[in-house]
mmCIF file as gemmi writes it, N, C-alpha and C atoms, coordinates in Angstrom:
data_model
loop_
_atom_site.group_PDB
_atom_site.id
_atom_site.type_symbol
_atom_site.label_atom_id
_atom_site.label_alt_id
_atom_site.label_comp_id
_atom_site.label_asym_id
_atom_site.label_entity_id
_atom_site.label_seq_id
_atom_site.pdbx_PDB_ins_code
_atom_site.Cartn_x
_atom_site.Cartn_y
_atom_site.Cartn_z
_atom_site.occupancy
_atom_site.B_iso_or_equiv
_atom_site.pdbx_formal_charge
_atom_site.auth_seq_id
_atom_site.auth_asym_id
_atom_site.pdbx_PDB_model_num
ATOM 1 N N . MET Axp A 1 ? 25.372 20.834 5.677 1 0 ? 1 A 1
ATOM 2 C CA . MET Axp A 1 ? 24.128 20.256 6.382 1 0 ? 1 A 1
ATOM 3 C C . MET Axp A 1 ? 22.992 20.984 5.917 1 0 ? 1 A 1
ATOM 4 N N . MET Axp A 2 ? 21.918 20.341 5.581 1 0 ? 2 A 1
ATOM 5 C CA . MET Axp A 2 ? 20.703 20.901 5.337 1 0 ? 2 A 1
ATOM 6 C C . MET Axp A 2 ? 19.958 21.62 6.508 1 0 ? 2 A 1
ATOM 7 N N . ASP Axp A 3 ? 19.255 22.776 6.228 1 0 ? 3 A 1
ATOM 8 C CA . ASP Axp A 3 ? 18.526 23.323 7.35 1 0 ? 3 A 1
ATOM 9 C C . ASP Axp A 3 ? 17.138 22.53 7.346 1 0 ? 3 A 1
ATOM 10 N N . LEU Axp A 4 ? 16.546 22.741 8.584 1 0 ? 4 A 1
ATOM 11 C CA . LEU Axp A 4 ? 15.205 22.015 8.805 1 0 ? 4 A 1
ATOM 12 C C . LEU Axp A 4 ? 14.223 22.448 7.788 1 0 ? 4 A 1
ATOM 13 N N . GLN Axp A 5 ? 14.165 23.655 7.358 1 0 ? 5 A 1
ATOM 14 C CA . GLN Axp A 5 ? 13.071 24.006 6.328 1 0 ? 5 A 1
ATOM 15 C C . GLN Axp A 5 ? 13.372 23.308 5.117 1 0 ? 5 A 1
ATOM 16 N N . ALA Axp A 6 ? 14.614 23.211 4.658 1 0 ? 6 A 1
ATOM 17 C CA . ALA Axp A 6 ? 14.929 22.504 3.383 1 0 ? 6 A 1
ATOM 18 C C . ALA Axp A 6 ? 14.441 21.1 3.478 1 0 ? 6 A 1
ATOM 19 N N . ILE Axp A 7 ? 14.853 20.392 4.707 1 0 ? 7 A 1
ATOM 20 C CA . ILE Axp A 7 ? 14.507 19.021 4.839 1 0 ? 7 A 1
ATOM 21 C C . ILE Axp A 7 ? 12.954 18.768 4.755 1 0 ? 7 A 1
ATOM 22 N N . ARG Axp A 8 ? 12.262 19.727 5.391 1 0 ? 8 A 1
ATOM 23 C CA . ARG Axp A 8 ? 10.758 19.593 5.452 1 0 ? 8 A 1
ATOM 24 C C . ARG Axp A 8 ? 10.139 19.687 3.967 1 0 ? 8 A 1
ATOM 25 N N . GLU Axp A 9 ? 10.776 20.761 3.257 1 0 ? 9 A 1
ATOM 26 C CA . GLU Axp A 9 ? 10.35 20.963 1.823 1 0 ? 9 A 1
ATOM 27 C C . GLU Axp A 9 ? 10.559 19.719 0.978 1 0 ? 9 A 1
ATOM 28 N N . GLU Axp A 10 ? 11.672 19.028 1.23 1 0 ? 10 A 1
ATOM 29 C CA . GLU Axp A 10 ? 11.877 17.736 0.523 1 0 ? 10 A 1
ATOM 30 C C . GLU Axp A 10 ? 10.996 16.6 0.904 1 0 ? 10 A 1
ATOM 31 N N . ILE Axp A 11 ? 10.572 16.607 2.189 1 0 ? 11 A 1
ATOM 32 C CA . ILE Axp A 11 ? 9.616 15.646 2.655 1 0 ? 11 A 1
ATOM 33 C C . ILE Axp A 11 ? 8.297 15.98 2.137 1 0 ? 11 A 1
ATOM 34 N N . ASP Axp A 12 ? 7.836 17.179 2.092 1 0 ? 12 A 1
ATOM 35 C CA . ASP Axp A 12 ? 6.588 17.659 1.415 1 0 ? 12 A 1
ATOM 36 C C . ASP Axp A 12 ? 6.56 17.24 0.056 1 0 ? 12 A 1
ATOM 37 N N . ALA Axp A 13 ? 7.68 17.322 -0.76 1 0 ? 13 A 1
ATOM 38 C CA . ALA Axp A 13 ? 7.653 16.891 -2.185 1 0 ? 13 A 1
ATOM 39 C C . ALA Axp A 13 ? 7.458 15.458 -2.294 1 0 ? 13 A 1
ATOM 40 N N . ILE Axp A 14 ? 8.084 14.596 -1.365 1 0 ? 14 A 1
ATOM 41 C CA . ILE Axp A 14 ? 7.92 13.268 -1.344 1 0 ? 14 A 1
ATOM 42 C C . ILE Axp A 14 ? 6.523 12.902 -1.163 1 0 ? 14 A 1
ATOM 43 N N . ASP Axp A 15 ? 5.928 13.538 -0.064 1 0 ? 15 A 1
ATOM 44 C CA . ASP Axp A 15 ? 4.564 13.255 0.244 1 0 ? 15 A 1
ATOM 45 C C . ASP Axp A 15 ? 3.571 13.471 -0.806 1 0 ? 15 A 1
ATOM 46 N N . ARG Axp A 16 ? 3.885 14.489 -1.629 1 0 ? 16 A 1
ATOM 47 C CA . ARG Axp A 16 ? 3.053 14.779 -2.852 1 0 ? 16 A 1
ATOM 48 C C . ARG Axp A 16 ? 3.111 13.591 -3.89 1 0 ? 16 A 1
ATOM 49 N N . GLU Axp A 17 ? 4.339 13.133 -4.068 1 0 ? 17 A 1
ATOM 50 C CA . GLU Axp A 17 ? 4.654 11.991 -4.874 1 0 ? 17 A 1
ATOM 51 C C . GLU Axp A 17 ? 3.899 10.719 -4.357 1 0 ? 17 A 1
ATOM 52 N N . LEU Axp A 18 ? 4.124 10.481 -3.131 1 0 ? 18 A 1
ATOM 53 C CA . LEU Axp A 18 ? 3.328 9.309 -2.407 1 0 ? 18 A 1
ATOM 54 C C . LEU Axp A 18 ? 1.839 9.388 -2.561 1 0 ? 18 A 1
ATOM 55 N N . THR Axp A 19 ? 1.182 10.597 -2.446 1 0 ? 19 A 1
ATOM 56 C CA . THR Axp A 19 ? -0.108 10.694 -2.524 1 0 ? 19 A 1
ATOM 57 C C . THR Axp A 19 ? -0.644 10.401 -4.094 1 0 ? 19 A 1
ATOM 58 N N . ASP Axp A 20 ? 0.144 10.856 -5.039 1 0 ? 20 A 1
ATOM 59 C CA . ASP Axp A 20 ? -0.154 10.562 -6.322 1 0 ? 20 A 1
ATOM 60 C C . ASP Axp A 20 ? -0.013 9.028 -6.631 1 0 ? 20 A 1
ATOM 61 N N . LEU Axp A 21 ? 0.993 8.409 -6.083 1 0 ? 21 A 1
ATOM 62 C CA . LEU Axp A 21 ? 1.175 6.947 -6.302 1 0 ? 21 A 1
ATOM 63 C C . LEU Axp A 21 ? -0.016 6.159 -5.505 1 0 ? 21 A 1
ATOM 64 N N . PHE Axp A 22 ? -0.352 6.767 -4.329 1 0 ? 22 A 1
ATOM 65 C CA . PHE Axp A 22 ? -1.581 6.026 -3.658 1 0 ? 22 A 1
ATOM 66 C C . PHE Axp A 22 ? -2.779 6.095 -4.426 1 0 ? 22 A 1
ATOM 67 N N . VAL Axp A 23 ? -3.086 7.225 -4.991 1 0 ? 23 A 1
ATOM 68 C CA . VAL Axp A 23 ? -4.249 7.409 -5.793 1 0 ? 23 A 1
ATOM 69 C C . VAL Axp A 23 ? -4.321 6.432 -6.982 1 0 ? 23 A 1
ATOM 70 N N . ARG Axp A 24 ? -3.022 6.293 -7.705 1 0 ? 24 A 1
ATOM 71 C CA . ARG Axp A 24 ? -2.927 5.276 -8.752 1 0 ? 24 A 1
ATOM 72 C C . ARG Axp A 24 ? -3.071 3.907 -8.375 1 0 ? 24 A 1
ATOM 73 N N . ARG Axp A 25 ? -2.361 3.628 -7.062 1 0 ? 25 A 1
ATOM 74 C CA . ARG Axp A 25 ? -2.564 2.272 -6.539 1 0 ? 25 A 1
ATOM 75 C C . ARG Axp A 25 ? -3.983 1.859 -6.256 1 0 ? 25 A 1
ATOM 76 N N . MET Axp A 26 ? -4.735 2.791 -5.714 1 0 ? 26 A 1
ATOM 77 C CA . MET Axp A 26 ? -6.125 2.559 -5.317 1 0 ? 26 A 1
ATOM 78 C C . MET Axp A 26 ? -6.933 2.508 -6.59 1 0 ? 26 A 1
ATOM 79 N N . GLN Axp A 27 ? -6.759 3.118 -7.612 1 0 ? 27 A 1
ATOM 80 C CA . GLN Axp A 27 ? -7.438 2.996 -8.962 1 0 ? 27 A 1
ATOM 81 C C . GLN Axp A 27 ? -7.202 1.616 -9.398 1 0 ? 27 A 1
ATOM 82 N N . LEU Axp A 28 ? -5.968 0.955 -9.293 1 0 ? 28 A 1
ATOM 83 C CA . LEU Axp A 28 ? -5.682 -0.317 -9.757 1 0 ? 28 A 1
ATOM 84 C C . LEU Axp A 28 ? -6.38 -1.353 -8.742 1 0 ? 28 A 1
ATOM 85 N N . SER Axp A 29 ? -6.459 -1.063 -7.578 1 0 ? 29 A 1
ATOM 86 C CA . SER Axp A 29 ? -7.026 -1.815 -6.563 1 0 ? 29 A 1
ATOM 87 C C . SER Axp A 29 ? -8.548 -2.026 -6.917 1 0 ? 29 A 1
ATOM 88 N N . ALA Axp A 30 ? -9.18 -0.848 -7.373 1 0 ? 30 A 1
ATOM 89 C CA . ALA Axp A 30 ? -10.559 -0.902 -7.759 1 0 ? 30 A 1
ATOM 90 C C . ALA Axp A 30 ? -10.679 -1.947 -8.911 1 0 ? 30 A 1
ATOM 91 N N . LYS Axp A 31 ? -9.85 -1.959 -9.87 1 0 ? 31 A 1
ATOM 92 C CA . LYS Axp A 31 ? -9.895 -2.808 -11.03 1 0 ? 31 A 1
ATOM 93 C C . LYS Axp A 31 ? -9.729 -4.288 -10.394 1 0 ? 31 A 1
ATOM 94 N N . VAL Axp A 32 ? -8.81 -4.482 -9.452 1 0 ? 32 A 1
ATOM 95 C CA . VAL Axp A 32 ? -8.759 -5.84 -8.935 1 0 ? 32 A 1
ATOM 96 C C . VAL Axp A 32 ? -10.091 -6.206 -8.307 1 0 ? 32 A 1
ATOM 97 N N . ALA Axp A 33 ? -10.715 -5.287 -7.565 1 0 ? 33 A 1
ATOM 98 C CA . ALA Axp A 33 ? -12.005 -5.557 -6.915 1 0 ? 33 A 1
ATOM 99 C C . ALA Axp A 33 ? -13.107 -5.996 -8.016 1 0 ? 33 A 1
ATOM 100 N N . GLY Axp A 34 ? -13.068 -5.333 -9.113 1 0 ? 34 A 1
ATOM 101 C CA . GLY Axp A 34 ? -13.954 -5.73 -10.242 1 0 ? 34 A 1
ATOM 102 C C . GLY Axp A 34 ? -13.707 -7.151 -10.569 1 0 ? 34 A 1
ATOM 103 N N . TYR Axp A 35 ? -12.416 -7.522 -10.802 1 0 ? 35 A 1
ATOM 104 C CA . TYR Axp A 35 ? -12.09 -8.826 -11.269 1 0 ? 35 A 1
ATOM 105 C C . TYR Axp A 35 ? -12.433 -9.89 -10.239 1 0 ? 35 A 1
ATOM 106 N N . LYS Axp A 36 ? -12.266 -9.52 -8.897 1 0 ? 36 A 1
ATOM 107 C CA . LYS Axp A 36 ? -12.466 -10.52 -7.799 1 0 ? 36 A 1
ATOM 108 C C . LYS Axp A 36 ? -14.08 -10.611 -7.75 1 0 ? 36 A 1
ATOM 109 N N . ARG Axp A 37 ? -14.896 -9.564 -7.926 1 0 ? 37 A 1
ATOM 110 C CA . ARG Axp A 37 ? -16.286 -9.512 -7.91 1 0 ? 37 A 1
ATOM 111 C C . ARG Axp A 37 ? -16.705 -10.472 -9.007 1 0 ? 37 A 1
ATOM 112 N N . GLU Axp A 38 ? -16.28 -10.366 -10.305 1 0 ? 38 A 1
ATOM 113 C CA . GLU Axp A 38 ? -16.702 -11.239 -11.378 1 0 ? 38 A 1
ATOM 114 C C . GLU Axp A 38 ? -16.383 -12.572 -11.236 1 0 ? 38 A 1
ATOM 115 N N . THR Axp A 39 ? -15.253 -12.869 -10.548 1 0 ? 39 A 1
ATOM 116 C CA . THR Axp A 39 ? -14.819 -14.334 -10.423 1 0 ? 39 A 1
ATOM 117 C C . THR Axp A 39 ? -15.104 -14.93 -9.159 1 0 ? 39 A 1
ATOM 118 N N . GLY Axp A 40 ? -15.612 -14.252 -8.186 1 0 ? 40 A 1
ATOM 119 C CA . GLY Axp A 40 ? -15.993 -14.731 -6.975 1 0 ? 40 A 1
ATOM 120 C C . GLY Axp A 40 ? -14.752 -14.949 -5.962 1 0 ? 40 A 1
ATOM 121 N N . MET Axp A 41 ? -13.627 -14.436 -6.269 1 0 ? 41 A 1
ATOM 122 C CA . MET Axp A 41 ? -12.568 -14.596 -5.51 1 0 ? 41 A 1
ATOM 123 C C . MET Axp A 41 ? -12.647 -13.693 -4.092 1 0 ? 41 A 1
ATOM 124 N N . LYS Axp A 42 ? -11.986 -14.155 -3.134 1 0 ? 42 A 1
ATOM 125 C CA . LYS Axp A 42 ? -11.968 -13.425 -1.727 1 0 ? 42 A 1
ATOM 126 C C . LYS Axp A 42 ? -10.972 -12.244 -1.95 1 0 ? 42 A 1
ATOM 127 N N . VAL Axp A 43 ? -11.343 -11.109 -1.236 1 0 ? 43 A 1
ATOM 128 C CA . VAL Axp A 43 ? -10.492 -10.011 -1.179 1 0 ? 43 A 1
ATOM 129 C C . VAL Axp A 43 ? -9.155 -10.282 -0.521 1 0 ? 43 A 1
ATOM 130 N N . PHE Axp A 44 ? -9.124 -11.09 0.498 1 0 ? 44 A 1
ATOM 131 C CA . PHE Axp A 44 ? -7.838 -11.291 1.278 1 0 ? 44 A 1
ATOM 132 C C . PHE Axp A 44 ? -7.228 -12.51 0.88 1 0 ? 44 A 1
ATOM 133 N N . ASP Axp A 45 ? -6.016 -12.42 0.474 1 0 ? 45 A 1
ATOM 134 C CA . ASP Axp A 45 ? -5.208 -13.699 0.111 1 0 ? 45 A 1
ATOM 135 C C . ASP Axp A 45 ? -3.998 -13.562 1.019 1 0 ? 45 A 1
ATOM 136 N N . PRO Axp A 46 ? -4.103 -14.192 2.347 1 0 ? 46 A 1
ATOM 137 C CA . PRO Axp A 46 ? -2.97 -14.108 3.239 1 0 ? 46 A 1
ATOM 138 C C . PRO Axp A 46 ? -1.701 -14.604 2.838 1 0 ? 46 A 1
ATOM 139 N N . ALA Axp A 47 ? -1.553 -15.686 2.033 1 0 ? 47 A 1
ATOM 140 C CA . ALA Axp A 47 ? -0.289 -16.191 1.619 1 0 ? 47 A 1
ATOM 141 C C . ALA Axp A 47 ? 0.297 -15.133 0.69 1 0 ? 47 A 1
ATOM 142 N N . ARG Axp A 48 ? -0.378 -14.718 -0.303 1 0 ? 48 A 1
ATOM 143 C CA . ARG Axp A 48 ? 0.109 -13.648 -1.17 1 0 ? 48 A 1
ATOM 144 C C . ARG Axp A 48 ? 0.648 -12.379 -0.443 1 0 ? 48 A 1
ATOM 145 N N . GLU Axp A 49 ? -0.121 -11.991 0.519 1 0 ? 49 A 1
ATOM 146 C CA . GLU Axp A 49 ? 0.281 -10.74 1.247 1 0 ? 49 A 1
ATOM 147 C C . GLU Axp A 49 ? 1.527 -11.051 2.076 1 0 ? 49 A 1
ATOM 148 N N . ALA Axp A 50 ? 1.679 -12.072 2.736 1 0 ? 50 A 1
ATOM 149 C CA . ALA Axp A 50 ? 2.851 -12.499 3.573 1 0 ? 50 A 1
ATOM 150 C C . ALA Axp A 50 ? 4.023 -12.47 2.738 1 0 ? 50 A 1
ATOM 151 N N . ALA Axp A 51 ? 3.868 -13.056 1.432 1 0 ? 51 A 1
ATOM 152 C CA . ALA Axp A 51 ? 5.076 -13.081 0.67 1 0 ? 51 A 1
ATOM 153 C C . ALA Axp A 51 ? 5.5 -11.744 0.279 1 0 ? 51 A 1
ATOM 154 N N . ILE Axp A 52 ? 4.511 -10.895 -0.121 1 0 ? 52 A 1
ATOM 155 C CA . ILE Axp A 52 ? 4.911 -9.425 -0.497 1 0 ? 52 A 1
ATOM 156 C C . ILE Axp A 52 ? 5.518 -8.764 0.578 1 0 ? 52 A 1
ATOM 157 N N . LEU Axp A 53 ? 4.984 -8.927 1.889 1 0 ? 53 A 1
ATOM 158 C CA . LEU Axp A 53 ? 5.531 -8.159 3.013 1 0 ? 53 A 1
ATOM 159 C C . LEU Axp A 53 ? 7 -8.624 3.246 1 0 ? 53 A 1
ATOM 160 N N . ASP Axp A 54 ? 7.302 -9.889 3.068 1 0 ? 54 A 1
ATOM 161 C CA . ASP Axp A 54 ? 8.586 -10.432 3.291 1 0 ? 54 A 1
ATOM 162 C C . ASP Axp A 54 ? 9.669 -9.778 2.273 1 0 ? 54 A 1
ATOM 163 N N . ARG Axp A 55 ? 9.151 -9.693 1.05 1 0 ? 55 A 1
ATOM 164 C CA . ARG Axp A 55 ? 9.894 -9.179 -0.082 1 0 ? 55 A 1
ATOM 165 C C . ARG Axp A 55 ? 10.217 -7.66 0.143 1 0 ? 55 A 1
ATOM 166 N N . ILE Axp A 56 ? 9.211 -6.966 0.6 1 0 ? 56 A 1
ATOM 167 C CA . ILE Axp A 56 ? 9.367 -5.605 0.862 1 0 ? 56 A 1
ATOM 168 C C . ILE Axp A 56 ? 10.355 -5.306 2.05 1 0 ? 56 A 1
ATOM 169 N N . ALA Axp A 57 ? 10.135 -5.986 3.126 1 0 ? 57 A 1
ATOM 170 C CA . ALA Axp A 57 ? 11.015 -5.901 4.264 1 0 ? 57 A 1
ATOM 171 C C . ALA Axp A 57 ? 12.516 -6.225 3.867 1 0 ? 57 A 1
ATOM 172 N N . GLU Axp A 58 ? 12.753 -7.228 2.978 1 0 ? 58 A 1
ATOM 173 C CA . GLU Axp A 58 ? 13.994 -7.556 2.683 1 0 ? 58 A 1
ATOM 174 C C . GLU Axp A 58 ? 14.606 -6.333 1.734 1 0 ? 58 A 1
ATOM 175 N N . ARG Axp A 59 ? 13.656 -5.957 0.773 1 0 ? 59 A 1
ATOM 176 C CA . ARG Axp A 59 ? 14.246 -4.817 -0.068 1 0 ? 59 A 1
ATOM 177 C C . ARG Axp A 59 ? 14.563 -3.51 0.771 1 0 ? 59 A 1
ATOM 178 N N . ALA Axp A 60 ? 13.71 -3.185 1.769 1 0 ? 60 A 1
ATOM 179 C CA . ALA Axp A 60 ? 14.048 -1.985 2.588 1 0 ? 60 A 1
ATOM 180 C C . ALA Axp A 60 ? 15.33 -2.174 3.388 1 0 ? 60 A 1
ATOM 181 N N . GLY Axp A 61 ? 15.655 -3.485 3.814 1 0 ? 61 A 1
ATOM 182 C CA . GLY Axp A 61 ? 16.93 -3.824 4.663 1 0 ? 61 A 1
ATOM 183 C C . GLY Axp A 61 ? 16.82 -3.169 5.954 1 0 ? 61 A 1
ATOM 184 N N . GLU Axp A 62 ? 18.002 -3.38 6.754 1 0 ? 62 A 1
ATOM 185 C CA . GLU Axp A 62 ? 17.907 -2.959 8.064 1 0 ? 62 A 1
ATOM 186 C C . GLU Axp A 62 ? 18.419 -1.503 8.007 1 0 ? 62 A 1
ATOM 187 N N . PRO Axp A 63 ? 18.093 -0.68 8.897 1 0 ? 63 A 1
ATOM 188 C CA . PRO Axp A 63 ? 17.027 -0.876 9.974 1 0 ? 63 A 1
ATOM 189 C C . PRO Axp A 63 ? 15.636 -0.641 9.668 1 0 ? 63 A 1
ATOM 190 N N . LEU Axp A 64 ? 15.363 -0.515 8.408 1 0 ? 64 A 1
ATOM 191 C CA . LEU Axp A 64 ? 13.9 -0.047 7.98 1 0 ? 64 A 1
ATOM 192 C C . LEU Axp A 64 ? 12.986 -1.192 7.48 1 0 ? 64 A 1
ATOM 193 N N . GLY Axp A 65 ? 13.529 -2.321 7.498 1 0 ? 65 A 1
ATOM 194 C CA . GLY Axp A 65 ? 12.688 -3.474 6.914 1 0 ? 65 A 1
ATOM 195 C C . GLY Axp A 65 ? 11.374 -3.618 7.772 1 0 ? 65 A 1
ATOM 196 N N . GLU Axp A 66 ? 11.434 -3.608 9.06 1 0 ? 66 A 1
ATOM 197 C CA . GLU Axp A 66 ? 10.234 -3.757 9.779 1 0 ? 66 A 1
ATOM 198 C C . GLU Axp A 66 ? 9.227 -2.625 9.736 1 0 ? 66 A 1
ATOM 199 N N . TYR Axp A 67 ? 9.773 -1.373 9.584 1 0 ? 67 A 1
ATOM 200 C CA . TYR Axp A 67 ? 9.022 -0.152 9.426 1 0 ? 67 A 1
ATOM 201 C C . TYR Axp A 67 ? 8.287 -0.23 8.068 1 0 ? 67 A 1
ATOM 202 N N . ALA Axp A 68 ? 8.946 -0.741 7.019 1 0 ? 68 A 1
ATOM 203 C CA . ALA Axp A 68 ? 8.379 -0.926 5.692 1 0 ? 68 A 1
ATOM 204 C C . ALA Axp A 68 ? 7.296 -1.82 5.69 1 0 ? 68 A 1
ATOM 205 N N . ARG Axp A 69 ? 7.497 -2.965 6.419 1 0 ? 69 A 1
ATOM 206 C CA . ARG Axp A 69 ? 6.462 -4.035 6.583 1 0 ? 69 A 1
ATOM 207 C C . ARG Axp A 69 ? 5.187 -3.374 7.25 1 0 ? 69 A 1
ATOM 208 N N . GLN Axp A 70 ? 5.34 -2.604 8.241 1 0 ? 70 A 1
ATOM 209 C CA . GLN Axp A 70 ? 4.262 -1.978 8.923 1 0 ? 70 A 1
ATOM 210 C C . GLN Axp A 70 ? 3.556 -0.976 8.053 1 0 ? 70 A 1
ATOM 211 N N . PHE Axp A 71 ? 4.304 -0.226 7.284 1 0 ? 71 A 1
ATOM 212 C CA . PHE Axp A 71 ? 3.738 0.674 6.314 1 0 ? 71 A 1
ATOM 213 C C . PHE Axp A 71 ? 2.809 0.033 5.305 1 0 ? 71 A 1
ATOM 214 N N . TYR Axp A 72 ? 3.319 -1.074 4.776 1 0 ? 72 A 1
ATOM 215 C CA . TYR Axp A 72 ? 2.631 -1.769 3.702 1 0 ? 72 A 1
ATOM 216 C C . TYR Axp A 72 ? 1.565 -2.656 4.254 1 0 ? 72 A 1
ATOM 217 N N . GLN Axp A 73 ? 1.567 -3.114 5.635 1 0 ? 73 A 1
ATOM 218 C CA . GLN Axp A 73 ? 0.434 -3.715 6.182 1 0 ? 73 A 1
ATOM 219 C C . GLN Axp A 73 ? -0.722 -2.811 6.231 1 0 ? 73 A 1
ATOM 220 N N . THR Axp A 74 ? -0.451 -1.522 6.547 1 0 ? 74 A 1
ATOM 221 C CA . THR Axp A 74 ? -1.519 -0.531 6.668 1 0 ? 74 A 1
ATOM 222 C C . THR Axp A 74 ? -1.963 -0.295 5.255 1 0 ? 74 A 1
ATOM 223 N N . LEU Axp A 75 ? -1.102 -0.134 4.281 1 0 ? 75 A 1
ATOM 224 C CA . LEU Axp A 75 ? -1.664 0.142 2.947 1 0 ? 75 A 1
ATOM 225 C C . LEU Axp A 75 ? -2.565 -1.028 2.51 1 0 ? 75 A 1
ATOM 226 N N . PHE Axp A 76 ? -2.114 -2.234 2.706 1 0 ? 76 A 1
ATOM 227 C CA . PHE Axp A 76 ? -2.928 -3.458 2.41 1 0 ? 76 A 1
ATOM 228 C C . PHE Axp A 76 ? -4.32 -3.396 3.066 1 0 ? 76 A 1
ATOM 229 N N . GLU Axp A 77 ? -4.305 -3.01 4.314 1 0 ? 77 A 1
ATOM 230 C CA . GLU Axp A 77 ? -5.546 -2.979 5.07 1 0 ? 77 A 1
ATOM 231 C C . GLU Axp A 77 ? -6.543 -2.002 4.42 1 0 ? 77 A 1
ATOM 232 N N . VAL Axp A 78 ? -6 -0.823 3.985 1 0 ? 78 A 1
ATOM 233 C CA . VAL Axp A 78 ? -6.787 0.248 3.36 1 0 ? 78 A 1
ATOM 234 C C . VAL Axp A 78 ? -7.434 -0.231 2.09 1 0 ? 78 A 1
ATOM 235 N N . SER Axp A 79 ? -6.412 -0.858 1.246 1 0 ? 79 A 1
ATOM 236 C CA . SER Axp A 79 ? -6.777 -1.377 -0.046 1 0 ? 79 A 1
ATOM 237 C C . SER Axp A 79 ? -7.91 -2.547 0.104 1 0 ? 79 A 1
ATOM 238 N N . ARG Axp A 80 ? -7.725 -3.416 1.119 1 0 ? 80 A 1
ATOM 239 C CA . ARG Axp A 80 ? -8.806 -4.467 1.283 1 0 ? 80 A 1
ATOM 240 C C . ARG Axp A 80 ? -10.038 -3.739 1.723 1 0 ? 80 A 1
ATOM 241 N N . ALA Axp A 81 ? -10.158 -2.836 2.541 1 0 ? 81 A 1
ATOM 242 C CA . ALA Axp A 81 ? -11.314 -2.122 2.922 1 0 ? 81 A 1
ATOM 243 C C . ALA Axp A 81 ? -11.982 -1.45 1.685 1 0 ? 81 A 1
ATOM 244 N N . TYR Axp A 82 ? -11.222 -0.921 0.879 1 0 ? 82 A 1
ATOM 245 C CA . TYR Axp A 82 ? -11.721 -0.27 -0.311 1 0 ? 82 A 1
ATOM 246 C C . TYR Axp A 82 ? -12.382 -1.228 -1.324 1 0 ? 82 A 1
ATOM 247 N N . GLN Axp A 83 ? -11.551 -2.291 -1.483 1 0 ? 83 A 1
ATOM 248 C CA . GLN Axp A 83 ? -12.077 -3.473 -2.403 1 0 ? 83 A 1
ATOM 249 C C . GLN Axp A 83 ? -13.35 -4.065 -1.83 1 0 ? 83 A 1
ATOM 250 N N . THR Axp A 84 ? -13.452 -4.163 -0.538 1 0 ? 84 A 1
ATOM 251 C CA . THR Axp A 84 ? -14.568 -4.809 0.191 1 0 ? 84 A 1
ATOM 252 C C . THR Axp A 84 ? -15.796 -3.847 -0.082 1 0 ? 84 A 1
ATOM 253 N N . GLU Axp A 85 ? -15.463 -2.606 0.128 1 0 ? 85 A 1
ATOM 254 C CA . GLU Axp A 85 ? -16.688 -1.621 -0.157 1 0 ? 85 A 1
ATOM 255 C C . GLU Axp A 85 ? -17.131 -1.659 -1.574 1 0 ? 85 A 1
ATOM 256 N N . LEU Axp A 86 ? -16.21 -1.781 -2.394 1 0 ? 86 A 1
ATOM 257 C CA . LEU Axp A 86 ? -16.484 -1.757 -3.89 1 0 ? 86 A 1
ATOM 258 C C . LEU Axp A 86 ? -17.329 -2.985 -4.344 1 0 ? 86 A 1
ATOM 259 N N . ILE Axp A 87 ? -16.957 -4.131 -3.675 1 0 ? 87 A 1
ATOM 260 C CA . ILE Axp A 87 ? -17.563 -5.417 -3.914 1 0 ? 87 A 1
ATOM 261 C C . ILE Axp A 87 ? -18.973 -5.567 -3.348 1 0 ? 87 A 1
ATOM 262 N N . GLY Axp A 88 ? -19.06 -4.869 -2.137 1 0 ? 88 A 1
ATOM 263 C CA . GLY Axp A 88 ? -20.221 -5.051 -1.395 1 0 ? 88 A 1
ATOM 264 C C . GLY Axp A 88 ? -20.19 -6.225 -0.416 1 0 ? 88 A 1
ATOM 265 N N . ASP Axp A 89 ? -19.031 -6.596 -0.176 1 0 ? 89 A 1
ATOM 266 C CA . ASP Axp A 89 ? -18.82 -7.839 0.73 1 0 ? 89 A 1
ATOM 267 C C . ASP Axp A 89 ? -19.046 -7.406 2.085 1 0 ? 89 A 1
ATOM 268 N N . LYS Axp A 90 ? -19.775 -8.148 2.918 1 0 ? 90 A 1
ATOM 269 C CA . LYS Axp A 90 ? -19.927 -7.759 4.383 1 0 ? 90 A 1
ATOM 270 C C . LYS Axp A 90 ? -19.016 -8.726 5.213 1 0 ? 90 A 1
């Protein structure tokens, strides 16, 4: 059995990876914002987002599917806010 400190160190390592992935994702989100600005597309595409959330929940499986859905909903909200800021949409 792992001790608590070892578990926390592993969580910290995962958090570093998640942060790096978050930065990469937001950099790509900025590129998407540029495309949407140039083409006049709306930032929010509810049908696409719903389909992605369903796919993520299914991939995570039980019992974590709903938690994965919540995690990604928050990530999508942050991404939309960033895109909106970059586009200058009010």
